[in-house]
N, C-alpha and C positions, 0 to 999 in steps of 0.2 A: 504494500500500500504506500510506503514512503517513496518508492521509485515513481509511482504515479503522481504523487504530489510534486516531486522535483521536476518531472517532465511538464506538468501543468504550469508550475511557477516559471520555468524557463520559457515556455510558450507565451505566457502572458508578458514577460519581459521583452521578448522579441517583438510581439505585437505593439507594445507601447513604444519601443524604441523606433519603430517604423514611422511613428508620428513626429519624431523629433527631427526637425530640419531647420536650416537657416535660409532666409531669403537671399537670393543671389545678389541683390543690391547691397546687402550687408557685408559682403566679402569683397575685398579689393586687394590688389597686389601692388598698388602705386607706392612710390617713394613717400615715406612719412606716415604710412598707414600703420596704426598700432599693431605690433606683433607680440611675440612671446614675452619679452621683458616688460613691455607696457602692460600686458595682461597680468603679469605678476604684481606690478606696482598697483594697478587698479584693484586687484584682489586684496592686496594688503591694506589699502586705505578704504576698502568697502564700507566698514562700519561708520566711518566719519563722513564719507561721501553720501551714504544713505541718509544720515541725519541732516546733512546739508541740503539734500535734494527735497526734503520735506518743506523747507523754507524758501528755497531758491530754485525756480524751474530751469535755470541755466546749468545746474550741477547734475551730471549724470553718473551713474555707478558702473556703466558698461559702455564701451566705445563702439559706435557704429558709424561708418564701416570699420572693419578690422580685418585681420588676415585669416580669419576662420579658425580652424582647429588649433593652430599654434597659439593664438590669442586666448582661446578657451582653456587650453591646458595651463597656460601661465596664470590666468584668472583663477582657476581651480587651485593651483599650487599656492598662489598668493593668499587665498582665503584659508586653506587648510594648514599649510606648513608655516608660512610667514605670519599669518594671522593668529596662530596659536591653537588652531582647531585640534590638531593631533597632539600637541604638547599638553594642553590642559586636560584632555581626555585620558592621557596615559599616566597621570600622577597617581601614585598609590597613597591611600589614606592610612595614616598610622592610627592604630586603636590604642588608646591608653594614655 
């Protein structure tokens, strides 16, 4: 029965991932278009940019257009690694 659950879960993930796409106008390879390093920076400053975006419509938390997958990878790493996502989740709590 557990094998059926795993196959079902994998099938649902594949179906959901088929819906994830980026509009072609959002991806550009021009000089100066944000890439991996800018994605890392934008991911790192995401919490502050999000707060700023609540008060100022000129502040965005995600650059469009960008270089696509490389920008996305940098953004993800910036949020999780540089932003402390994996660091704070891995701290062990001392009892006593």
